[in-house]
C-alpha positions as CSV (number, residue, x, y, z in Angstrom):
1,A,-41.8,-5.8,-36.4
2,P,-41.9,-2.0,-37.0
3,W,-43.1,-0.6,-40.3
4,P,-40.3,-0.4,-42.8
5,A,-38.9,3.1,-43.3
6,I,-40.3,4.9,-46.3
7,G,-38.8,7.7,-48.3
8,A,-39.7,11.4,-48.3
9,D,-41.6,11.1,-51.6
10,A,-43.8,8.4,-50.1
11,E,-44.4,10.6,-47.0
12,R,-45.3,13.5,-49.2
13,A,-47.7,11.3,-51.2
14,R,-49.3,10.1,-47.9
15,G,-49.7,13.8,-46.8
16,A,-51.3,14.6,-50.2
17,V,-53.8,11.8,-49.7
18,L,-54.6,13.0,-46.2
19,E,-55.1,16.5,-47.4
20,H,-57.4,15.3,-50.3
21,L,-59.4,13.3,-47.8
22,A,-59.7,16.3,-45.5
23,G,-61.0,18.3,-48.4
24,H,-64.1,16.0,-48.4
25,A,-64.5,15.9,-44.6
26,E,-65.9,18.3,-42.0
27,G,-65.4,19.2,-38.4
28,A,-63.4,16.9,-36.2
29,V,-62.7,14.4,-39.0
30,R,-61.3,17.1,-41.2
31,A,-59.2,18.4,-38.3
32,R,-57.7,14.9,-37.5
33,L,-56.8,14.3,-41.2
34,L,-55.2,17.8,-41.4
35,C,-53.3,17.1,-38.2
36,A,-52.0,13.8,-39.6
37,A,-50.9,15.6,-42.8
38,A,-49.2,18.3,-40.6
39,E,-47.3,15.7,-38.6
40,L,-46.0,14.3,-41.8
41,A,-44.9,17.7,-43.0
42,E,-43.1,18.3,-39.7
43,R,-41.2,15.0,-40.1
44,L,-40.2,16.2,-43.6
45,G,-38.9,19.5,-42.1
46,E,-41.7,21.5,-43.8
47,Q,-42.5,23.7,-40.8
48,E,-44.4,26.4,-42.6
49,R,-46.6,23.9,-44.4
50,A,-47.2,22.0,-41.1
51,L,-48.2,25.3,-39.4
52,A,-50.6,26.1,-42.2
53,L,-52.1,22.6,-41.9
54,Y,-52.5,22.9,-38.1
55,D,-54.1,26.3,-38.6
56,A,-56.6,24.7,-41.0
57,A,-57.2,21.9,-38.6
58,H,-57.9,24.4,-35.8
59,A,-60.3,26.3,-38.1
60,A,-62.1,23.0,-38.9
61,D,-62.5,22.1,-35.2
62,A,-61.6,24.6,-32.5
63,K,-61.7,21.8,-29.9
64,D,-59.0,19.7,-31.5
65,V,-56.3,19.6,-28.8
66,V,-53.6,18.2,-31.1
67,A,-53.9,21.3,-33.4
68,L,-54.1,23.7,-30.4
69,R,-51.0,22.1,-28.9
70,A,-49.0,22.2,-32.2
71,L,-49.9,25.8,-32.7
72,A,-48.9,26.6,-29.1
73,R,-45.5,24.8,-29.7
74,A,-45.0,27.0,-32.8
75,A,-45.9,30.2,-31.0
76,L,-43.5,29.3,-28.2
77,A,-40.7,28.6,-30.6
78,A,-41.4,32.0,-32.3
79,R,-41.6,33.7,-28.8
80,Q,-45.1,34.9,-29.7
81,L,-46.2,35.0,-26.1
82,T,-49.5,36.8,-26.7
83,R,-50.5,34.1,-29.3
84,L,-49.3,31.4,-27.0
85,D,-51.4,32.8,-24.1
86,E,-54.5,32.9,-26.4
87,L,-54.0,29.3,-27.5
88,L,-53.4,28.0,-24.0
89,R,-56.6,29.7,-22.8
90,K,-58.5,28.0,-25.6
91,E,-57.1,24.7,-24.4
92,A,-58.0,25.5,-20.8
93,A,-61.6,26.0,-21.9
94,L,-61.8,22.5,-23.4
95,A,-63.4,19.6,-21.6
96,L,-60.1,18.4,-20.0
97,Q,-59.6,16.4,-16.8
98,P,-59.0,18.8,-13.8
99,R,-55.3,17.8,-13.4
100,E,-54.7,18.3,-17.1
101,R,-56.5,21.7,-17.0
102,A,-54.3,22.6,-14.0
103,L,-51.2,21.9,-16.1
104,V,-52.5,24.2,-18.8
105,W,-53.2,27.0,-16.3
106,T,-49.6,26.5,-14.9
107,R,-48.3,27.1,-18.4
108,I,-50.5,30.1,-18.8
109,A,-49.0,31.4,-15.5
110,A,-45.5,30.9,-16.8
111,V,-46.3,32.7,-20.1
112,A,-47.8,35.6,-18.1
113,L,-44.7,35.7,-16.0
114,A,-42.5,35.8,-19.1
115,R,-44.6,38.7,-20.4
116,G,-44.2,40.5,-17.1
117,D,-47.9,40.4,-16.2
118,D,-47.8,39.4,-12.5
119,E,-51.5,39.9,-12.0
120,A,-52.4,37.5,-14.9
121,A,-49.7,35.1,-13.7
122,A,-51.1,35.1,-10.2
123,H,-54.6,34.5,-11.4
124,A,-53.5,31.6,-13.7
125,A,-51.5,30.1,-10.8
126,G,-54.5,30.4,-8.6
127,E,-56.7,28.6,-11.2
128,A,-54.1,25.8,-11.4
129,A,-53.8,25.5,-7.7
130,S,-57.6,25.3,-7.3
131,L,-57.9,22.5,-9.9
132,A,-55.0,20.5,-8.5
133,P,-54.7,21.3,-4.8
134,G,-51.8,18.9,-4.2
135,A,-49.8,20.2,-7.2
136,R,-46.6,22.0,-6.0
137,V,-45.7,24.1,-9.0
138,P,-48.8,26.3,-9.1
139,A,-48.8,26.7,-5.3
140,L,-45.1,27.8,-5.5
141,L,-46.0,30.3,-8.2
142,L,-48.9,31.6,-6.2
143,A,-46.7,31.9,-3.1
144,R,-44.2,33.9,-5.2
145,F,-46.8,36.3,-6.4
146,H,-48.2,36.8,-2.8
147,A,-44.6,37.5,-1.7
148,R,-44.0,40.0,-4.5
149,A,-47.2,41.8,-3.6
150,G,-46.1,42.1,0.0
151,R,-48.7,39.5,1.2
152,D,-46.2,37.6,3.4
153,R,-48.8,35.8,5.5
154,E,-50.5,34.3,2.4
155,A,-47.1,33.4,0.9
156,A,-46.0,31.8,4.2
157,A,-49.2,29.8,4.5
158,L,-48.8,28.4,1.0
159,L,-45.1,27.6,1.6
160,H,-45.9,25.9,4.8
161,R,-48.5,23.7,3.1
162,I,-46.1,22.9,0.3
163,A,-43.3,22.1,2.7
164,E,-45.5,19.6,4.6
165,A,-46.1,17.6,1.4
166,W,-42.7,17.9,-0.2
167,P,-41.0,14.4,-0.5
168,D,-37.4,15.6,-0.1
169,A,-36.3,16.5,3.4
170,A,-33.8,19.2,2.4
171,A,-36.3,21.0,0.2
172,R,-39.0,20.6,3.0
173,A,-36.6,22.3,5.4
174,D,-35.8,25.1,3.0
175,L,-39.5,25.7,2.3
176,A,-40.4,25.6,6.0
177,T,-37.6,28.1,6.8
178,D,-38.8,30.5,4.1
179,A,-42.4,30.1,5.4
180,A,-41.2,30.9,9.0
181,R,-39.3,34.0,7.8
182,R,-42.3,35.3,5.9
183,Y,-44.6,34.6,9.0
184,A,-42.1,36.6,11.1
185,R,-42.0,39.4,8.5
186,A,-45.8,39.5,8.4
187,D,-46.0,39.8,12.2
188,D,-43.3,42.6,12.3
189,P,-44.9,46.0,12.5
């Protein structure tokens, strides 16, 4: 049976206990306790308090992925794209599995694109594509940047590779057609 629902006062008391314990801990343990307190604050609708606790958790352990991701969510919600980029890059530098790191680099590419920085977006998409060669989204982003830069042959090669692996026949046909057009454009003097 699930735990019985407890009231807001009890949740606040749990948060206070977690913060007290965090005051006597260091490093990763302190960060985890502060993250737990921050999650309670979020559930209570105390967003500013939660953000301060996540900041403290990140200060206690810069490698705490829960704190980093919570801070990134807050930066995204506030449309603080520079801060979001900084936090995502910190996450990408952590010891993540290659596929997970590729997802982070894909998000970095999307943020760079939203900031209007095509060069940074292309670099991030390239990082993501190199970490997860079969992933379609980073390859599509990279193809888009090649096309925007007038590198139709490179864009076409990526689109062709993506089309071959795409599971849906209609999408495969659209991608192959786009690749063929770009190959033709690249060969046109």
